[in-house]
C-alpha positions as CSV (number, residue, x, y, z in Angstrom):
1,X,94.9,12.3,-7.2
2,X,98.5,11.4,-7.4
3,X,99.3,15.1,-8.3
4,X,97.6,16.7,-5.4
5,X,100.7,17.5,-3.3
6,X,104.3,18.1,-4.4
7,X,107.3,20.3,-4.1
8,X,107.6,23.6,-6.0
9,X,109.4,23.4,-9.4
10,X,109.6,25.6,-12.5
11,X,106.7,23.6,-14.0
12,X,104.2,24.2,-11.2
13,X,105.3,27.7,-10.0
14,X,105.1,30.2,-12.9
15,X,107.2,33.1,-11.6
16,X,108.9,34.3,-14.8
17,X,107.5,37.6,-15.9
18,X,105.5,37.9,-12.7
19,X,104.4,41.5,-12.1
20,X,103.6,42.6,-8.5
21,X,100.0,41.7,-7.6
22,X,98.0,44.4,-5.9
23,X,95.1,43.2,-3.7
24,X,92.9,46.2,-3.8
25,X,90.5,45.3,-1.0
26,X,93.3,45.2,1.6
27,X,95.7,47.5,-0.2
28,X,98.4,44.9,-0.1
29,X,101.1,44.0,-2.6
30,X,102.4,40.5,-3.3
31,X,105.2,39.1,-5.5
32,X,106.5,35.6,-6.2
33,X,110.1,35.0,-7.2
34,X,112.9,32.4,-7.5
35,X,116.3,32.7,-5.9
36,X,119.1,30.1,-5.6
37,X,116.7,27.4,-6.6
38,X,114.0,28.3,-4.0
39,X,110.7,30.0,-4.4
40,X,109.4,32.9,-2.3
41,X,106.2,34.8,-1.8
42,X,106.5,38.3,-0.5
43,X,103.9,40.6,1.0
44,X,104.1,44.4,1.7
45,X,102.2,47.6,2.0
46,X,103.1,51.2,1.3
47,X,103.4,53.1,4.6
48,X,104.6,56.5,5.7
49,X,106.4,58.6,3.0
50,X,106.0,55.8,0.5
51,X,108.1,53.3,2.5
52,X,107.4,49.7,2.5
53,X,105.8,48.3,5.7
54,X,104.3,45.0,7.0
55,X,106.9,43.2,4.9
56,X,106.9,39.4,5.1
57,X,108.7,37.0,2.8
58,X,108.0,33.3,3.0
59,X,109.4,30.3,1.2
60,X,107.1,28.4,-1.1
61,X,108.0,24.9,-0.3
62,X,105.1,22.8,-1.4
63,X,102.0,22.9,-3.6
64,X,98.6,21.6,-2.6
65,X,96.2,21.0,-5.5
66,X,96.8,19.4,-8.9
67,X,96.6,22.6,-10.9
68,X,93.5,21.5,-12.8
69,X,91.7,24.3,-11.0
70,X,94.1,25.8,-8.3
71,X,97.5,25.5,-6.8
72,X,97.9,26.6,-3.2
73,X,101.4,27.3,-2.0
74,X,102.7,26.2,1.4
75,X,105.5,27.3,3.7
76,X,107.2,24.5,5.7
77,X,108.2,25.7,9.2
78,X,111.2,24.5,11.2
79,X,108.8,22.7,13.6
80,X,107.3,20.8,10.7
81,X,104.0,22.7,10.3
82,X,102.7,23.8,6.9
83,X,101.4,27.3,6.4
84,X,99.0,28.3,3.6
85,X,100.3,31.4,1.8
86,X,97.8,34.1,0.7
87,X,98.4,34.2,-3.0
88,X,97.3,31.2,-5.2
89,X,97.5,30.3,-8.9
90,X,94.2,29.5,-10.7
91,X,93.7,27.8,-14.0
92,X,90.9,30.3,-14.9
93,X,91.5,32.5,-17.9
94,X,94.5,30.5,-19.0
95,X,96.3,30.9,-15.6
96,X,96.1,33.8,-13.2
97,X,97.2,34.7,-9.7
98,X,94.6,35.7,-7.1
99,X,93.9,35.3,-3.3
100,X,93.3,32.0,-1.7
101,X,89.8,31.4,-0.4
102,X,89.3,33.4,2.8
103,X,92.0,35.9,2.0
104,X,90.0,38.1,-0.3
105,X,89.0,40.6,2.4
106,X,89.6,44.2,3.3
107,X,92.3,43.1,5.8
108,X,95.1,40.6,6.1
109,X,94.4,37.5,8.2
110,X,96.7,35.5,10.4
111,X,98.5,32.5,8.9
112,X,96.5,29.3,8.5
113,X,98.1,26.0,9.3
114,X,97.4,23.0,7.0
115,X,95.2,20.8,9.3
116,X,95.3,17.0,9.3
117,X,91.9,17.1,7.5
118,X,93.4,19.0,4.6
119,X,96.3,16.6,4.3
120,X,94.0,13.6,4.6
121,X,92.4,14.4,1.2
122,X,95.4,16.0,-0.6
123,X,98.2,13.6,0.1
124,X,99.3,10.1,1.0
125,X,99.4,9.5,4.8
126,X,102.3,11.4,6.4
127,X,104.0,10.5,9.6
128,X,103.1,12.5,12.7
129,X,105.6,13.2,15.6
130,X,104.6,11.4,18.8
131,X,102.0,13.3,20.8
132,X,100.7,15.4,17.9
133,X,97.8,13.0,17.1
134,X,95.9,14.2,20.3
135,X,93.0,16.6,20.1
136,X,94.1,20.2,20.1
137,X,97.7,19.5,19.0
138,X,99.3,21.6,16.3
139,X,99.3,19.8,12.9
140,X,102.9,18.8,12.4
141,X,104.4,16.5,9.8
142,X,107.6,14.5,10.0
143,X,110.1,14.4,7.1
144,X,110.1,13.2,4.5
145,X,106.6,14.2,3.4
146,X,104.9,12.0,0.8
147,X,104.1,13.7,-2.5
148,X,100.7,12.8,-3.9
149,X,98.0,10.3,-2.9
150,X,99.1,6.7,-3.3
151,X,97.5,3.3,-3.8
152,X,96.8,2.7,-0.2
153,X,94.1,5.5,-0.1
154,X,91.7,3.2,-2.0
155,X,93.3,-0.2,-1.6
156,X,94.2,-0.1,2.1
157,X,97.5,-0.9,3.7
158,X,99.8,-2.5,1.2
159,X,102.6,-4.1,3.3
160,X,101.1,-7.6,3.2
161,X,100.5,-7.3,-0.5
162,X,104.2,-6.5,-1.1
163,X,105.2,-9.4,1.1
164,X,102.9,-11.8,-0.7
165,X,104.1,-10.6,-4.2
166,X,107.7,-10.9,-3.1
167,X,107.6,-14.5,-2.1
168,X,109.2,-17.0,-4.5
169,X,106.5,-18.8,-6.5
170,X,103.8,-16.5,-5.3
171,X,100.4,-17.5,-6.6
172,X,98.3,-14.7,-8.3
173,X,95.3,-15.7,-6.2
174,X,97.3,-15.2,-2.9
175,X,98.7,-11.8,-4.1
176,X,95.2,-10.6,-5.0
177,X,93.7,-11.7,-1.7
178,X,96.4,-9.8,0.2
179,X,95.1,-6.3,-0.8
180,X,91.6,-4.8,-0.9
181,X,90.1,-4.4,-4.4
182,X,87.2,-1.9,-4.1
183,X,85.6,-3.6,-7.1
184,X,84.7,-6.5,-4.8
185,X,82.9,-4.2,-2.4
186,X,79.2,-3.4,-2.4
187,X,78.1,-0.4,-4.5
188,X,77.6,1.6,-1.3
189,X,81.0,0.8,0.0
190,X,82.7,1.5,-3.3
191,X,81.0,4.9,-3.2
192,X,82.4,5.4,0.3
193,X,85.9,4.9,-0.9
194,X,85.5,8.0,-3.0
195,X,83.4,9.9,-0.5
196,X,86.1,9.8,2.1
197,X,87.6,12.8,0.2
198,X,85.0,13.9,-2.3
199,X,82.1,14.4,0.1
200,X,81.8,17.8,1.8
201,X,78.3,19.1,2.5
202,X,79.7,22.7,3.0
203,X,82.9,24.5,3.6
204,X,81.2,27.4,5.3
205,X,80.6,27.7,9.0
206,X,79.1,24.4,10.1
207,X,80.3,21.1,11.5
208,X,80.1,19.3,8.1
209,X,82.1,16.3,9.3
210,X,83.3,15.0,12.7
211,X,86.0,12.4,12.9
212,X,85.2,9.9,15.7
213,X,87.3,10.9,18.6
214,X,88.9,7.5,19.2
215,X,90.3,7.5,15.6
216,X,93.6,9.0,14.6
217,X,93.9,11.6,11.8
218,X,94.9,9.1,9.1
219,X,93.7,5.6,10.2
220,X,90.6,5.2,8.2
221,X,90.8,2.2,5.8
222,X,88.6,1.5,2.8
223,X,88.2,-2.0,4.2
224,X,85.8,-0.6,6.8
225,X,82.5,1.3,6.6
226,X,83.1,5.1,6.3
227,X,80.9,5.8,9.3
228,X,83.4,3.8,11.5
229,X,85.6,6.8,11.3
230,X,83.7,9.8,9.9
231,X,80.3,11.3,10.4
232,X,78.8,13.8,8.0
233,X,76.3,16.6,8.7
234,X,74.2,19.1,6.7
235,X,72.0,22.1,6.9
236,X,68.4,21.3,7.7
237,X,65.9,20.8,4.9
238,X,64.0,24.0,4.1
239,X,66.9,26.2,5.2
240,X,67.5,27.5,1.6
241,X,70.9,25.9,1.4
242,X,69.9,22.8,-0.6
243,X,71.2,24.1,-3.9
244,X,74.7,25.1,-2.7
245,X,77.5,24.3,-5.1
246,X,81.0,24.2,-3.6
247,X,84.5,23.0,-4.5
248,X,84.2,19.6,-2.9
249,X,80.5,19.0,-3.8
250,X,80.9,16.2,-6.4
251,X,79.5,13.4,-4.3
252,X,77.0,15.6,-2.5
253,X,75.5,16.9,-5.8
254,X,75.6,13.4,-7.4
255,X,73.6,11.9,-4.6
256,X,70.8,14.5,-5.3
257,X,70.5,13.4,-8.9
258,X,67.5,11.6,-10.2
259,X,69.9,9.3,-12.1
260,X,71.6,8.3,-8.8
261,X,68.4,7.9,-6.8
262,X,66.6,5.7,-9.4
263,X,69.7,3.6,-10.0
264,X,69.1,2.0,-6.6
265,X,72.8,2.0,-5.9
266,X,74.1,1.0,-9.3
267,X,75.4,4.5,-10.2
268,X,78.6,5.3,-8.3
269,X,81.6,7.5,-9.1
270,X,83.4,4.6,-10.9
271,X,80.4,4.3,-13.3
272,X,82.0,7.3,-15.1
273,X,85.5,7.7,-13.7
274,X,88.4,5.2,-13.9
275,X,90.5,6.1,-10.8
276,X,93.6,4.8,-12.7
277,X,93.1,6.9,-15.8
278,X,91.9,10.3,-16.7
279,X,90.8,10.8,-20.3
280,X,91.1,14.2,-21.9
281,X,89.7,16.0,-24.9
282,X,87.7,14.0,-27.4
283,X,88.5,10.8,-25.6
284,X,86.9,12.1,-22.4
285,X,83.7,13.1,-24.3
286,X,83.4,9.6,-25.8
287,X,84.1,8.0,-22.4
288,X,81.5,10.0,-20.5
289,X,78.9,9.7,-23.3
290,X,79.3,5.9,-23.2
291,X,78.7,6.0,-19.5
292,X,75.4,7.9,-20.0
293,X,74.3,5.5,-22.8
294,X,74.5,2.5,-20.4
295,X,71.1,3.8,-19.1
296,X,70.0,6.3,-21.7
297,X,70.2,4.2,-24.8
298,X,66.6,4.4,-25.9
299,X,64.7,7.0,-27.9
300,X,65.3,10.4,-26.3
301,X,62.7,12.2,-28.4
302,X,62.7,14.1,-31.6
303,X,63.6,17.4,-30.0
304,X,66.7,16.0,-28.3
305,X,69.9,16.8,-30.4
306,X,72.2,14.1,-31.6
307,X,73.7,12.4,-28.6
308,X,77.2,13.9,-28.1
309,X,78.8,15.4,-25.1
310,X,75.9,14.8,-22.7
311,X,77.8,16.3,-19.8
312,X,78.1,19.7,-21.4
313,X,74.3,20.2,-21.1
314,X,73.3,18.0,-18.2
315,X,76.5,18.4,-16.0
316,X,77.7,21.8,-17.0
317,X,80.8,23.5,-15.6
318,X,80.0,26.1,-12.9
319,X,81.7,28.6,-10.7
320,X,81.9,27.4,-7.1
321,X,80.5,29.5,-4.2
322,X,83.5,29.0,-1.9
323,X,86.4,29.1,-4.3
324,X,85.2,31.9,-6.6
325,X,88.1,31.5,-9.1
326,X,87.5,27.8,-9.7
327,X,85.1,26.4,-12.3
328,X,84.3,22.7,-12.0
329,X,81.8,20.2,-13.3
330,X,78.4,20.1,-11.5
331,X,77.7,16.5,-10.6
332,X,74.0,17.1,-10.1
333,X,72.7,15.6,-13.3
334,X,69.9,17.9,-14.4
335,X,67.5,18.1,-17.3
336,X,67.7,21.9,-17.5
337,X,70.5,23.5,-15.4
338,X,70.2,27.2,-14.4
339,X,71.7,29.9,-16.7
340,X,74.7,32.1,-16.1
341,X,76.7,29.5,-14.2
342,X,80.1,31.0,-15.1
343,X,79.4,34.6,-14.1
344,X,82.1,36.1,-11.8
345,X,81.1,36.3,-8.1
346,X,82.5,37.9,-5.0
347,X,83.8,35.9,-2.1
348,X,81.3,35.4,0.7
349,X,82.6,35.9,4.3
350,X,80.3,34.7,7.0
351,X,80.1,36.3,10.4
352,X,78.5,35.3,13.6
353,X,75.4,37.1,12.4
354,X,75.2,35.9,8.8
355,X,76.2,32.3,9.3
356,X,73.7,29.5,9.3
357,X,71.6,29.3,12.4
358,X,69.4,26.3,12.8
359,X,69.4,22.5,13.2
360,X,72.4,20.6,12.0
361,X,71.1,17.3,10.7
362,X,72.8,13.9,10.0
363,X,73.7,13.4,6.3
364,X,75.9,10.3,6.1
365,X,74.9,8.0,7.6
366,X,71.4,9.4,7.3
367,X,70.7,8.7,11.0
368,X,73.3,8.7,13.8
369,X,74.4,5.3,15.2
370,X,73.0,4.4,18.6
371,X,74.8,5.4,21.8
372,X,77.4,8.0,21.1
373,X,75.7,9.0,17.9
374,X,73.4,11.4,19.9
375,X,76.4,13.0,21.5
376,X,78.1,13.6,18.1
377,X,74.9,15.1,16.8
378,X,74.8,17.4,19.8
379,X,78.4,18.4,19.2
380,X,77.5,19.2,15.6
381,X,75.0,21.8,16.8
382,X,77.6,23.6,19.0
383,X,80.9,23.2,17.3
384,X,80.4,26.2,15.0
385,X,77.6,27.7,17.1
386,X,74.9,27.0,14.5
387,X,72.4,25.8,17.1
388,X,74.0,26.5,20.4
389,X,71.0,26.7,22.8
390,X,69.5,23.4,21.9
391,X,72.8,21.7,21.2
392,X,74.3,22.7,24.6
393,X,71.3,21.3,26.5
394,X,71.3,18.1,24.4
395,X,75.1,17.6,24.9
396,X,74.8,18.1,28.6
397,X,71.9,15.7,28.9
398,X,73.6,13.1,26.8
399,X,76.8,13.3,28.8
400,X,74.9,13.0,32.0
401,X,73.2,9.9,30.7
402,X,76.0,8.2,28.9
403,X,79.1,9.4,30.8
404,X,81.4,9.0,27.8
405,X,85.1,8.0,28.2
406,X,86.5,10.5,25.7
407,X,87.5,14.0,26.9
408,X,86.5,15.7,23.7
409,X,82.8,15.5,24.5
410,X,83.3,17.4,27.8
411,X,85.7,19.8,26.1
412,X,83.0,20.6,23.5
413,X,80.5,21.2,26.3
414,X,82.9,23.5,28.1
415,X,83.4,25.5,24.9
416,X,79.6,25.7,24.3
417,X,79.1,27.0,27.8
418,X,81.8,29.7,27.6
419,X,80.3,33.2,27.5
420,X,77.1,31.9,29.2
421,X,77.7,33.6,32.5
422,X,78.0,30.2,34.1
423,X,81.8,29.9,34.9
424,X,81.2,27.1,37.4
425,X,79.6,24.9,34.7
426,X,82.5,25.7,32.3
427,X,85.1,24.7,34.9
428,X,83.1,21.6,35.8
429,X,83.0,20.4,32.2
430,X,86.7,20.8,31.7
431,X,87.4,19.1,35.1
432,X,85.4,16.1,33.8
433,X,87.5,16.1,30.6
434,X,90.7,16.0,32.8
435,X,89.2,13.3,35.0
436,X,88.6,10.9,32.1
437,X,91.9,11.7,30.5
438,X,94.5,13.2,32.8
439,X,97.1,13.3,30.0
440,X,95.0,15.4,27.6
441,X,97.0,18.6,27.1
442,X,94.0,20.2,25.5
443,X,91.7,19.4,28.5
444,X,94.3,20.8,30.9
445,X,94.8,23.9,28.9
446,X,91.1,24.6,28.6
447,X,90.6,24.0,32.3
448,X,93.5,26.3,33.2
449,X,92.0,29.1,31.1
450,X,88.6,28.6,32.6
451,X,90.0,28.8,36.1
452,X,92.0,31.9,35.2
453,X,88.9,33.6,33.8
454,X,86.9,32.7,36.9
455,X,89.6,34.3,39.1
456,X,91.1,31.1,40.5
457,X,94.6,32.0,39.7
458,X,96.6,29.7,41.9
459,X,94.7,26.6,40.9
460,X,95.0,27.7,37.3
461,X,98.7,27.9,37.7
462,X,98.9,24.3,38.9
463,X,96.8,23.1,36.0
464,X,98.6,25.1,33.3
465,X,102.0,24.0,34.6
466,X,100.7,20.4,34.3
467,X,99.6,21.2,30.7
468,X,103.1,22.3,29.6
469,X,104.7,19.3,31.4
470,X,102.3,16.9,29.4
471,X,103.0,18.8,26.1
472,X,106.2,20.7,26.5
473,X,106.3,21.6,22.7
474,X,102.7,23.0,22.7
475,X,103.1,26.8,22.1
476,X,99.5,27.5,23.0
477,X,100.0,26.0,26.5
478,X,103.1,28.2,27.1
479,X,101.1,31.2,25.8
480,X,98.2,30.7,28.2
481,X,100.7,30.1,31.1
482,X,102.3,33.5,30.2
483,X,99.0,35.3,30.4
484,X,98.3,33.7,33.7
485,X,101.7,34.6,35.2
486,X,101.1,38.2,34.1
487,X,97.7,38.2,35.9
488,X,99.5,36.9,39.0
489,X,102.0,39.8,38.8
490,X,104.9,37.5,38.0
491,X,106.2,39.4,35.1
492,X,109.6,37.8,34.6
493,X,107.9,34.3,34.6
494,X,105.3,35.6,32.2
495,X,107.9,37.0,29.8
496,X,109.8,33.7,29.9
497,X,106.7,31.7,29.1
498,X,105.7,33.9,26.2
499,X,109.2,33.7,24.8
500,X,109.0,30.0,25.0
501,X,105.7,30.0,23.1
502,X,107.3,32.2,20.4
503,X,110.3,30.0,20.1
504,X,108.0,27.0,19.5
505,X,105.8,28.9,17.0
506,X,107.3,32.0,15.5
507,X,103.9,32.8,13.9
508,X,102.0,33.0,17.2
509,X,101.1,36.7,16.8
510,X,99.1,37.0,20.1
511,X,102.2,35.9,22.1
512,X,104.2,38.8,20.6
513,X,101.5,41.2,21.5
514,X,101.3,40.1,25.1
515,X,105.1,40.1,25.3
516,X,105.2,43.6,24.0
517,X,102.8,44.8,26.6
518,X,104.9,43.2,29.4
519,X,108.1,44.6,28.1
520,X,106.6,48.1,27.9
521,X,105.4,47.8,31.5
522,X,108.9,46.6,32.7
523,X,110.8,49.5,31.1
524,X,112.0,48.0,27.9
525,X,110.3,50.2,25.2
526,X,112.7,49.2,22.3
527,X,112.2,45.5,22.9
528,X,108.4,46.1,23.3
529,X,108.3,47.9,19.9
530,X,110.1,45.0,18.2
531,X,107.6,42.6,19.8
532,X,104.6,44.6,18.5
533,X,106.1,44.8,15.1
534,X,106.7,41.1,15.1
535,X,103.1,40.5,15.9
536,X,102.1,42.8,13.0
537,X,104.5,41.0,10.7
538,X,102.4,37.9,11.2
539,X,99.0,39.6,11.3
540,X,99.3,43.1,10.0
541,X,95.6,44.1,10.7
542,X,95.3,43.2,14.3
543,X,93.6,46.4,15.6
544,X,94.5,46.0,19.2
545,X,98.2,45.4,18.4
546,X,98.3,48.5,16.2
547,X,96.8,50.5,19.0
548,X,99.4,49.1,21.5
549,X,102.2,49.9,19.2
550,X,100.8,53.4,18.5
551,X,100.5,54.1,22.2
552,X,104.1,53.0,22.8
553,X,105.3,55.2,19.9
554,X,103.4,58.2,21.2
555,X,105.0,57.7,24.6
556,X,108.4,57.7,23.0
557,X,107.6,60.9,21.1
558,X,107.5,59.2,17.7
559,X,104.2,60.9,16.9
560,X,104.0,60.6,13.1
561,X,104.4,56.8,13.3
562,X,102.0,56.7,16.2
563,X,99.3,58.5,14.2
564,X,99.8,56.1,11.3
565,X,99.2,53.1,13.5
566,X,96.4,54.7,15.4
567,X,94.6,55.5,12.1
568,X,95.0,51.8,11.0
569,X,93.8,50.6,14.4
570,X,90.6,52.7,14.3
571,X,89.8,51.7,10.8
572,X,90.1,48.0,11.8
573,X,88.5,48.3,15.2
574,X,86.3,51.5,15.0
575,X,84.7,50.8,18.4
576,X,87.9,50.9,20.5
577,X,87.2,54.1,22.4
578,X,90.5,54.0,24.4
579,X,92.5,53.9,21.1
580,X,90.5,56.9,19.8
581,X,91.4,58.8,23.0
582,X,95.1,58.1,22.6
583,X,94.8,58.9,18.9
584,X,93.3,62.2,19.8
585,X,96.1,63.0,22.2
586,X,98.7,62.2,19.6
587,X,97.0,64.4,17.0
588,X,96.7,67.3,19.5
589,X,100.4,67.0,20.3
590,X,101.0,67.5,16.5
591,X,98.7,70.6,16.6
592,X,96.1,68.8,14.5
593,X,93.3,70.0,16.7
594,X,90.3,69.5,14.4
595,X,90.9,65.8,13.8
596,X,91.9,65.3,17.4
597,X,88.5,66.7,18.5
598,X,86.7,64.3,16.1
599,X,88.5,61.3,17.5
600,X,87.7,62.3,21.1
601,X,84.1,63.0,20.3
602,X,83.9,59.7,18.6
603,X,85.3,58.0,21.7
604,X,82.6,59.6,23.8
605,X,79.9,58.5,21.4
606,X,81.2,54.9,21.6
607,X,81.5,55.0,25.4
608,X,79.9,58.0,27.1
609,X,81.2,56.7,30.4
610,X,84.8,56.8,29.5
611,X,86.1,59.5,31.9
612,X,89.5,59.8,30.2
613,X,87.8,60.9,26.9
614,X,85.8,63.6,28.7
615,X,89.0,64.9,30.5
616,X,91.2,65.0,27.3
617,X,88.4,66.6,25.2
618,X,88.0,69.2,28.0
619,X,91.7,70.0,27.9
620,X,91.5,70.4,24.1
621,X,88.5,72.6,24.3
622,X,90.0,74.8,27.0
623,X,93.1,75.2,24.9
624,X,90.9,76.4,22.0
625,X,89.2,79.0,24.3
626,X,86.0,77.1,24.9
627,X,86.1,77.2,28.7
628,X,82.4,76.5,29.3
629,X,82.4,73.3,27.2
630,X,85.7,72.3,28.8
631,X,84.2,72.6,32.3
632,X,81.2,70.5,31.3
633,X,83.4,67.7,30.1
634,X,85.7,68.0,33.2
635,X,82.7,67.8,35.4
636,X,81.4,64.7,33.6
637,X,84.8,63.0,34.0
638,X,84.8,63.6,37.8
639,X,81.2,62.5,38.0
640,X,82.1,59.3,36.4
641,X,85.3,58.8,38.4
642,X,85.5,60.9,41.6
643,X,89.0,59.6,42.3
644,X,90.3,60.8,38.9
645,X,93.0,63.1,40.1
646,X,93.9,64.7,36.8
647,X,90.3,65.5,35.9
648,X,89.7,67.0,39.4
649,X,92.9,69.2,38.9
650,X,91.8,70.3,35.4
651,X,88.3,71.1,36.6
652,X,89.5,73.0,39.7
653,X,92.0,75.0,37.6
654,X,89.4,75.8,34.9
655,X,86.9,77.0,37.6
656,X,89.6,79.1,39.2
657,X,90.3,80.8,35.9
658,X,86.6,81.6,35.7
659,X,86.7,83.2,39.2
660,X,84.6,80.4,40.7
661,X,87.0,80.1,43.6
662,X,84.9,78.2,46.1
663,X,84.0,75.5,43.6
664,X,87.6,75.4,42.4
665,X,89.0,74.7,46.0
666,X,86.6,71.7,46.4
667,X,88.0,70.0,43.3
668,X,91.6,71.0,43.9
669,X,91.4,69.4,47.4
670,X,90.0,66.2,45.8
671,X,93.0,66.3,43.4
672,X,95.4,66.9,46.2
673,X,94.2,63.7,48.0
674,X,94.2,61.5,44.9
675,X,96.6,58.7,44.1
676,X,98.1,60.6,41.1
677,X,101.4,62.1,42.4
678,X,101.6,64.7,39.6
679,X,98.0,65.8,40.2
680,X,98.6,65.9,44.0
681,X,101.7,68.2,43.6
682,X,100.0,70.6,41.1
683,X,96.8,70.7,43.1
684,X,98.8,71.6,46.3
685,X,100.5,74.5,44.5
686,X,97.2,75.8,43.1
687,X,95.6,75.7,46.5
688,X,98.6,77.6,47.9
689,X,98.0,80.3,45.2
């Protein structure tokens, strides 16, 4: 536990002889290196003409994980955040590099910040800058960061203990009384000291644990019941998830064991483990066997082998389901464990469709405390959308009955209602959150966004300006204010707000994308290109950003690069019909007519009512000599959008070329009266002819 967080050194960062690591699924390359006493992790891909693209190099400042199973490397940002880097070191096979959990996909993912919950279990309690304890705040840590879990995690605050021990003539009894000794707790409470970190019902999509809203990120003390700070939840019985085996499943699996259940509380983690000493090798086998013999000392039967290394059979090592390169001891003590426990497995990535859908039930405590317990149970249903319909109704009913004083309950209700076609209820939920806590930056930000989405732009501006006043260093608040100012047509103010967001968080990829769009609209194509590239530096596989950059490049005439990014965009987001239209236009301009036609036809299959797709496909078909097909597509375009000046012009011109003058005049007149100045001019000339 004391080796779970530390700085990078030659001993824990094996870079000598490292060969570039190719992640095949995402076609991405990684390297790790040391320069001038610092460590770096670099990412790149091979782009046009074999040149490197999507290059990002990050410092490897800290390590999370003891290295018994895995070491995850972290980048420390100037603002004090910690960013998880994609490539990790695993102890499997004598030591190997592979992707961190969640990164083994066919695309890169945006940076993940180390949340307070991660730090809670992997390090001693850090200091947090003022204002960053509140819900919705970015996880930020003050210097200096502690390195490794310390005594206070199990023994509680130690200041009074140090004071007592430092007094001249201090009595041993007084010194002992000044610090918590878990050995003096009940068996249940001793187990809770371990479970604060070693209990996780699942790491997949579910609210496995909720910290009580009135508690700070690091203020749980082993001197109090675990449920005073943390509430744990699980899949419902009969859901088929009872046998899950995950990286933090030790306590969860132990509590299913017959040995644990029949011990009536006597069997705890410390029955086998000394938290102050970790035996190894033969010493470990003897120690754990002795623990088994405290209960199993009688005759085990003639067929049972000589009693040695009990755990190798009854608590075998297994590959975990969520960290597929980690092999750990299964703490479910079984008579006959399943076979093939070490076989390799692929990482499982849950989606909205494949995640667990059903009741989320209390796990520890087994029933929720009276009062707010029902509210927390309702939150558990909706937080990860496992049971949204029932959970939303229960949360709304519970709030109405109890009128809680914490804003988080109302915020969770607002989030649960989003997308329900009930914008008034969403706004009302966030308004209540602001009412109970006017200083909550999260509540203000969520209310501002809800007002913007419901079309109440002026009121949204008032609320979001309050949000950035309450939390001036919150990049998400400035980002939302930038989007709002853009909607209000105040582009200089929008650009300023987005730049503020980026200055506060240089990894906020969505802010770069929005900034790029505004810069392109205001006549700054070079700056816009750099903004889009910055967004892709952070998150290389954002399909909409790739499409935006490709469209900009096509406008500038940089067609080869445009086609490269359009292709990546359509692979990542195949249902973006507009991107496919623009892709088709770029291909046609390069005289790649066959693939251009395929893209345009794909756009129409995706969205048959996209008038632009019919118009562009019509132009391509007419150029290839297929006048009849072209006219049909032009006609469909103007049917869908009668005010589409360019399509009216193209249809009128095509009809005129076919000698269908009367029909042509009708469409040319429509083009001449449209809002498109180019179409108006060309239509007037055609009518004159």
